[in-house]
VOVEX-277835 format. One record per residue (C-alpha): x, y, z. Coordinates in pm, whole numbers, plus 50000, padded with zeros to 5 digits. Example, Ala and Ser with C-alpha at 12.3 -4.5 7.8 and 13.67 -1.06 7.14 Angstrom:
BEGIN
512304955050780513674989450714
This chain:
BEGIN
523854887250207520324874450086518154854850326518154819050293514834817950485511704802150272509134827450165506264829049931503074843449820500014830449631498274848549336495434856649338495294867149736491514863149753489374835949590486214817249617485544782949724486634756749413488944782549247492664778549208495704799449346499094796949246501824793149517505134809549441507784800149700511714808349733513374782349901517154777149912516654737749959515924711149714512364703349859509804716250105506514706350197503334724150214500424723050469497204741750442495604757450751492694776250835494234805051057492584813951421494654831251690498314829651606500074852351860501844834052176501504852852495500734839252823497554859652854496524854852491494264827652358496094796252246497574793351898494404777151706494984770051326493274741951182494554718350900492284718050614491974677850564490754680650220494094693350085496764667850202500334677450275502624677149956506514677549870507584703349627510784711149442512394741549594514404768849406515624802949542513634831949373514544866949355512884898649189513844922948954513114955149180512684988449013510395007248769511095013048382509385014348050509534986647780509004984047407509414947047351508724943846984510304969046773512264964046470515724982146512516894971346149515765004145995518105022446199520795011345935519165032045654519655062045889522325089545844522185097446201519635084746516518165114246724517225106147097515825134247301514005136547614513675156447951514955141148266515365151948627517765128848855516655126349206519575104449317522145112449068525105092249280525055070349572522455046349428524735016249477524275007249102524415021348746521035038648667520065035748297518255064548119517525040347816519125009247668518934985047380522324968347409522774933247344526364926047513526454892547350526364906247018528054939847105525314960646959522634983447067523115018847259522335031347588522825060147834523585056148214524635073248523527265048548704527475047049070529665078049092527165095548914528985099448572526865102248259528025073548034527105065647658527425029147537526985019247171527894986047016531124979846801532884954746591533964932146876532904947747194530644976947346532075011047327531925036447604532095072147627532375090847950530295124947900531375157348050527715166648157527055160848529523185157748635522565179548955519995165349183516395179349115517685198748799515715196248443517865184348170516975182547806519275155847664519675152147282521995123747150522975122146790524825092646654524915072446337525015036746235528235029046069530385061646219532375073146484530455103246585528515114846886526845146446959525015153947297523355185147309522285197947651519385224047767519365231148144516365247248291516785272348553516195262848916516095294449086514765331449016517105351648779518705322348611518475316148251518195285748035521755272847969522905250247677526015228647651527355209747344529485178547355531105160347037532995129147074534925104246863534095068646932537015042046850535145022846586532005028546388528595021546588526664991346552523115001446659520764973446580520174947046835517354922746914516944937847280513874954047365514284992147385514015000447753513505035847917514685040948273516315006548310518444982548134517634957147839518104925748056515254901048093512334909648312511514878848501512704863148830516224848848904517444822249147520254848649220519794884349362519374908649095520674943249130518494970949018519404990948719516235014848728516985055148709516005073249012514025102648865511555116848621511505114048260509365136548058508565120347697511025102347496511565103747119513735082246882513975094246499516165089246212517855116046033517715105045657520715121345452522545152645460519335171945455516925177145714514545148245675513355132246005511315100846033510225092246384510045056246515509115063846864507425094147010506065086247344503765112047514503645102547874500645125747939498405105547756496685072547894497955084148249495755057648425497265028348258500545007448250500795017747869502935044847705501635062147380503765061747095502165090746902504235085846588501975054846510504565028346591504735002946892503515014647215505405005647548504214993047869505205002348243507084976248476506644975948819504355007248856506285039448838504515070148945502565090148685500295122648712503535139348856504755172648746507125175048455509855199748307507145226248203504725225448521504225261048613501825257448911498845272548713496895239148764497445214849033494765187948882496395167948585492935158648474492365197748402495695205548258496665207647909500295204347980502635201948315502225166648358504145146148086506735131148338506985096048493509075093048827510825059848814512425043949134514955017049196512545001649454509425002349274507744965749298504304958749126504644922749059507314899149212506924876648875507934844849073507604809748896504544788349024505914763549264502464744349278498784750649244495954750349504492484741849434489954753149697487294726449832483954735249707482834736950048485514755650219484214783650455485064820050406488024829950638491754834050671494074806550550497554797950485499834776450307502394764850583505794757550414508754738650576511954734450432513394717950730515554746450836512824775850815509174778950764506794804350648502834809750685501754822050320498314837950392495294839150146491754845350184488564827550084485404846550005481734835750042480474822649730477774845249572475554817249508475284804249866471504802049975471804803650350473924837850445474734841450802473684873850959477344888251027480394895850816483644903150936485304928050707489124921150696491104954150596492984940050312493854973050187495454984350495497414950750494498494962850147499664998450257501664986050544502954956450307507084952950422507224984850620510784994250669510045022450912512555007751181515525007150932517515039651030519555040450719516425054850538515095089750492511925080650679512255059150976511495057251348513885050451607513185020351821514454990352032516224968351834515494940252053511974941551941512614932051572510954898351482512094873051259510314884750966511694918550995515064905650968514414885350663513104918550497515994934850554518084910650350515594909250079515194943849929513524926249628510404924349825509544958949782508584988550053505185001450188503105030450173504775043050490508305042150319510345068750125511825055649810515375054549797515715088049665513765102749938510365105549737507185093149879505465060649775501835061849582501505024349504501594990149697501124957549578499844921549699501864901949446504984896349657505594881149992504204904250272506234894050554504224917150809500914899950694501894864950905499904853051196502924854451432504214885551332505364910351592505214945851509508554962751628507074994551746504474979951962506214946852077502954932251983500544924351701499274947051453496954944051170496354910551028497864889651320495754909551571492844909951343492864869251379491854874951724488774887751577488194855151400488614835151696486284856351897483524850651630484104812651636483524813952000480524834551977478634822451673480364792351548481934784351245478834786051010477624818151224479594844950995481214849850672484564866850622484724894050351487544917550255488054954450149489034944449802485524924749763483384955049880485544974749648484634950749364481004941949449479794970949637476614976149832475064944249686477624923349882476944941950201473044942850206473144903850239474064908050600472354918650909475384930251106479024941250971481864940051195485224960051118488774947251228491254968451418492544993951149490124998350868492225029250733492055026550374488705029750218487675039249858485085065449747482765036849653483375014749972482255046550181479215047549944478535010649991478595016850397476345043950367473675023550165474024996650437473445019550727470675036850541468885004350461468704995350834472244977750862474024973651207477864980851198480494973551484483254997351432485904976351648489104998051556490885030151518492145053851260489475040151009488235052350703491095077750685492935079250359491775085050027492255051649837492065038949505491935003049398492734994049052489914969448894492274960748609495144953348815493344941749156496514935649347497464973849340496155001149550497135040249524497355063349814498765099549770499635117550104498885153150056499005184350321497405169550635497025136550810499385113551035501785106350774505475097650737505795121350408503885145550208503985145549811505265178749649502775203849520501045192549217501205157249260497965150249491495615138449226495675099749200496685086148859494055058048838491135079948904492095116348898490595124049234492375144649470494335123749760494915130250114492245125950407488445116550362488195143550625489645168450398487105155650103484225162150300483635125750440485045122750764484475089250934482325106051222479335109650977479255073350926480755058151241480495083751493483915089451570487135099351357491005098051408492355123751668495635110951807498385083951818500835072552094503455048652147503295044752527500935026052757497395027352690494325034252894490945020152993487715036152932485135047553242481465039453158479205071853134476015075153349473935080653046474965049752912474045030753236470735048153251469765044252903466975016552834468785005652523472325011952573472124995852934471484960752774474904963752610476194966552962474914933153122477354913853319479084945453387477014963753638480034965153889482474976553633483335012953639486435008753421486694985453123489724976752911492304986853158494324953953040495464942852710497884924152504499254953752311500274985652495498434970852808495074985352775492184985952507492495024052418496275027552236497915031251919495835055251711492425063251882489405081651770486955101951945483235120351897483025153651742479785169651642481335193751445482805169351219479585150051164478945125951439474995123951442473375145051717471745113251843475005097351935475365085852293478775081552464478895047552610482265050552779485325073352737488975073652837488395105153027486735089053266489535064553347492425088253374493175096553011496305095852810499785103052878501995127752727503335100952488500135104852307499795133752063497095151551859497315145451474498115177751308494785180151126493255187451504495745215751587495355251751473497455281151611498945285551866499475248551839499565242652243498045217752429498595191852206499715161252444497455138752642497505153552985497085188752827494405182752562490615169152604490735161052257492795132152304490545104652402488915073252279485135073352293482755042352264479885056052117476285043152005473525057051762470675045551597469545055651227466395067551108465915036850903466345015451239469855007651171472535013551439476355016351478478495007551789482195021651769484885018052009487575042551903490985024151941493275001951731494104982552049490454971852133491164938052003494234932552232491914939552518489214917452356491434888452348493064892752690492744859852917491414838152636488224865452605487264862252963487124899153036484744929553019485914941152690484804907452525481494909152720480654942352622481404932452250479724901952256476534917652432476494944452140476924916251877474004895851978471944924452045472664936051676471964902551547468624895051758467134928151768464404930751512464244963651296460614968251410461414970151761464044998551721463365033651836465655060651730467185078652027465955115552082468045142451901470365159452131469955198852170473415211052161476255199551959479565205252136482895191351981484025175752317482605162152650
């Protein structure tokens, strides 16, 4: 049963003061109200800061008309404008393509290979797999759609070339099938079917030609919409007319999917109308003739002519706009939400305001919201045990947003979920409600906030330390688009808790910032980890390809590791020669879901003239962060450590480490890229590689980096409303970085040795 809870999203998600955004709301009641809030701390807990959202007074509360809205989920290709009337001049029509079904039965809906059917006028043609996996062909007739059940069965992951021959005004249907061998020693096999229709075929319809889906309208609906998308690959698509008895073939469509892979357009090389892709199917995937001689589609001359469609792909929910919001011109950068209430349910619909580039007075600090991380985790279903990829967990920890998500499959999945056919995801989008990007969201695995709701504690912390005008809020999206010129406006950059998904250009921008004397506070863990592509033409979309290493829930098949948007190799930045250690001193090493631990301060830190200033007010503290709002301590979830062999600068000082506070339990395990044969000593009590290190180093240009090596640092920061030693240390570093003049900075002497561990 579909959820009746009110939910929504805005488009665009990120905007300047003075700009407008469209608010799109699904509401089962006739009316709802809206209020705009500036977000602060949002997670309720006895030891957390109080909830501190503030009304934006310049935008009054309003009442709006409510309608339920549901999305057509699933990807397909469509040719909107084509004149099918010339098909009546053909003696026969030929449709041919290669296909590979990845979920031939059990999808719970019909899966269309192609369609132009107009049911109202009993015209057009289509081919589909029904829910039991039967291959059906349908064509228009004098008074009703005619259906033929074909004898060919599509076996999962087998390649088939299907050739349909049928004629306008005739009753004949021919299917020729070529079956590519899967196993060594098998040969190509061929099948031939001939059928008689009850009536002459009526082939001309006014509907668009759709590949991998049916011919229904694309937009949203007030009722749930069952997917019709094919689960599998289609390699090329040809539609031509056989003229007369002689072999005289005229091409209407000859789609070569190998062309223009970076785009959402499919190229018709016959010269007719092109098509467009809906809901972001996967391109740059291996086709029927891939032979493993080339694994990079940008270098290949063949083997990459397929598109992988899925019935749960989503790129744009395409909801109707409920109302527009215009931002006040004096609005501060930051995190905001439209709070909507229908009297029975409520929702916080987040959006982000970025600082205007023409502002004359720029504060010294910018907080970087990892909006690519929010997109990557958007609507993750990892607790859903009905899916191929899932984590077992405690059902009592499921919050209201996850329950709504389970009732709304039309809201899509994350970059951590497998598709319904078991294949891995490549794209994620923010043009939809993202229910785990809410200020009061509680992550089921940790029974506490993660990503966005946790990062709001950084906002609250900076409000307390620097005041409302003392810092800007910027985003991954903005850095991806504006680059180093944006960052050089600031003296200090602060990350949030989980900046996992940078692009190549973003890493370049951070490098330029540090090389120019900037100071960076990396206040999270598992950061700067996965190769990410941001689409400048479709800025709501990111692409990530999980390759052969990394902490991941799936791996993409061989030959599918290069991004479709840029052609660059996916996987870990570490595997591409850009480990986070080089920029930030630490890199990901382990993860655990058990209780975390604190850090022990090193003697070297206490005796160092510069670093010891960070420890003011902590002289009696041997252990810091042995408390926290998530997993009970500052070091937990995914954690990072120093490693000189991976590029940690030689002058790096270890300020504190979890090894001096008892270390992690065996509920923490090494990432797979950290393990080599014989693959022993991979848990917390058996490996000194499993630790969080707090580090500091200066650059030759008088810049500096302070990194804490844990996602859960922010949960300790906010403990007891920021009255604790983690908050004190963070504040000391922040103010030191702001006020220390570059001319006074003296680089720390180089270390003579370079161990990989302490």
